[in-house]
Every structure is written in structure tokens, then in C-alpha cells.
C-alpha positions as CSV (number, residue, x, y, z in Angstrom):
1,M,15.5,-14.3,6.6
2,D,16.9,-15.2,3.2
3,S,15.0,-12.6,1.3
4,I,13.3,-9.3,2.1
5,I,9.9,-9.9,0.7
6,F,6.5,-9.0,2.3
7,G,4.6,-12.2,1.2
8,P,1.1,-13.3,1.9
9,D,2.3,-15.2,5.0
10,L,2.9,-11.9,6.7
11,A,-0.4,-10.2,5.8
12,L,-2.6,-9.7,8.8
13,G,-5.8,-8.6,7.1
14,I,-5.7,-5.1,8.5
15,P,-5.0,-2.9,5.5
16,V,-3.2,-0.1,7.3
17,L,-0.8,-2.5,8.9
18,D,-0.3,-4.6,5.8
19,Q,0.4,-1.5,3.6
20,S,2.9,-0.1,6.0
21,H,4.7,-3.4,6.5
22,R,4.9,-3.9,2.7
23,I,6.4,-0.4,2.3
24,V,9.0,-1.1,5.0
25,F,10.0,-4.4,3.4
26,D,10.3,-2.7,0.0
27,L,12.5,0.0,1.5
28,L,14.7,-2.6,3.2
29,Q,15.0,-4.6,0.0
30,S,15.9,-1.5,-2.0
31,M,18.7,-0.6,0.5
32,Q,20.6,-3.8,-0.1
33,G,23.8,-2.8,-1.9
34,L,23.0,0.9,-2.3
35,P,26.2,3.0,-2.4
36,R,26.7,6.0,-0.3
37,P,25.2,8.6,-0.3
38,A,22.1,6.9,-1.6
39,F,22.2,4.5,1.4
40,D,22.2,7.5,3.8
41,D,19.2,8.9,2.0
42,A,17.4,5.6,2.2
43,C,18.1,5.4,5.9
44,R,16.4,8.7,6.4
45,R,13.4,7.6,4.3
46,L,13.2,4.4,6.3
47,A,13.3,6.4,9.6
48,T,10.6,8.7,8.4
49,E,8.4,5.9,7.1
50,L,8.7,3.9,10.3
51,A,8.0,6.8,12.5
52,G,4.8,7.6,10.6
53,D,3.8,3.9,10.4
54,L,4.4,3.3,14.1
55,T,2.5,6.5,15.1
56,E,-0.5,5.1,13.1
57,E,-0.1,1.7,14.8
58,N,0.1,3.3,18.2
59,R,-3.1,5.3,17.4
60,L,-4.8,2.1,16.4
61,M,-3.9,0.6,19.8
62,R,-5.2,3.6,21.6
63,D,-8.4,3.6,19.6
64,I,-9.3,0.1,20.7
65,N,-7.9,0.6,24.3
66,Y,-5.4,-2.2,23.6
67,A,-4.2,-3.6,27.0
68,P,-0.7,-4.6,25.9
69,A,0.0,-1.3,24.2
70,V,2.8,-0.2,26.6
71,V,4.8,-3.3,25.8
72,H,4.1,-3.1,22.0
73,Q,5.0,0.6,22.0
74,A,8.3,-0.2,23.8
75,A,9.1,-2.5,21.0
76,H,8.4,0.3,18.5
77,N,10.7,2.6,20.5
78,S,13.4,0.0,20.4
79,L,13.2,-0.2,16.6
80,L,13.3,3.5,16.2
81,A,16.3,3.7,18.5
82,E,18.1,1.1,16.2
83,I,17.3,3.2,13.1
84,D,18.6,6.3,14.9
85,R,21.8,4.4,15.9
86,A,22.3,3.4,12.2
87,Q,22.0,7.0,11.2
88,C,24.4,8.1,13.9
89,L,26.9,5.5,12.8
90,L,26.7,6.8,9.3
91,A,27.3,10.4,10.6
92,I,30.6,9.3,12.1
93,G,31.6,7.3,9.1
94,D,30.8,3.8,10.3
95,E,29.1,2.5,7.2
96,T,29.7,-1.1,8.1
97,G,28.0,-0.8,11.5
98,S,25.1,1.0,10.0
99,R,24.6,-1.6,7.3
100,E,24.8,-4.4,10.0
101,I,21.9,-2.8,11.8
102,I,19.9,-2.4,8.6
103,R,20.6,-6.0,7.6
104,S,19.2,-7.1,11.0
105,L,15.9,-5.3,10.6
106,P,14.0,-7.7,8.3
107,D,14.2,-10.5,10.9
108,W,13.2,-8.1,13.6
109,V,10.2,-6.8,11.7
110,E,9.1,-10.3,10.6
111,A,9.2,-11.5,14.2
112,H,7.3,-8.4,15.4
113,I,4.6,-8.9,12.7
114,N,4.3,-12.6,13.6
115,T,3.9,-11.9,17.4
116,M,2.9,-8.4,18.5
117,D,1.2,-7.2,15.3
118,L,-0.7,-10.5,14.9
119,A,-2.1,-10.1,18.4
120,L,-3.0,-6.5,17.7
121,A,-4.7,-7.6,14.4
122,I,-6.8,-10.2,16.3
123,A,-7.8,-7.6,18.9
124,V,-8.8,-5.1,16.1
125,T,-10.8,-7.8,14.4
126,L,-12.6,-8.7,17.6
127,T,-13.5,-5.1,18.3
128,K,-15.3,-4.6,15.0
């Protein structure tokens, strides 16, 4: 991904999902080039934002009895583990490793939106 922008091509038409995705992309964009300790603070904000957003997304899957929820939630857990790893690397002074993880996230999030979240959005729309 060349830029970290939540554009209309990533919008799913489900406001709660689109809003949370936009916030995550904005946070990731703002983290580029941040010096420490601002980068550390941004990592904590990102972790908090993602945890809340993914909890909401998991609730949405539960509410519609979404069959592939287990696989989708496993992907969420993988993302949260990567954020945790980035924070642990910062704690031991490995800023480079932490920044590498953060730089990889826009591509991961974009792929997740275009696959798993798109399927969820379709399922939500069909249950209305």
C-alpha cells in the first residue's frame, strides 16, 4: 500500500465498520515518522482503538449469528497479537522492530476489509 488512506473503495456501507476503519487508517497515517515517545503513545492509542473496534465487530457477528465468526475472530486476535508484539518491542527498546510491524498493518487491514469484512457486510445487509 503506497499511502495510508481510507478511501471510498474501502467503504463497506456499514457505518460502524466504516467509521472504525477510517479511525484506524487515520491513526496509522499519523504514526508515520512520529518520534519517540509520541510513537509509543500512538501505539497504545492504536491498541485501545483496535480492541474496542474489534469487540464491536465481534458483537455484530454474534448478533447476526455469523457462521464464519470463529475464523474472523481468529484474524482479529492475530492483529491484536501483532499490536501487542509491537508494544513489547518498544518496551525492550527495539523501535525498528516495532515500526516494521506498524508499517505492515495498513496492508493487513486493507486485505482484511476486502475479504473478511466485506463478507460480513454482505451478511449484515442480507439480515436486514
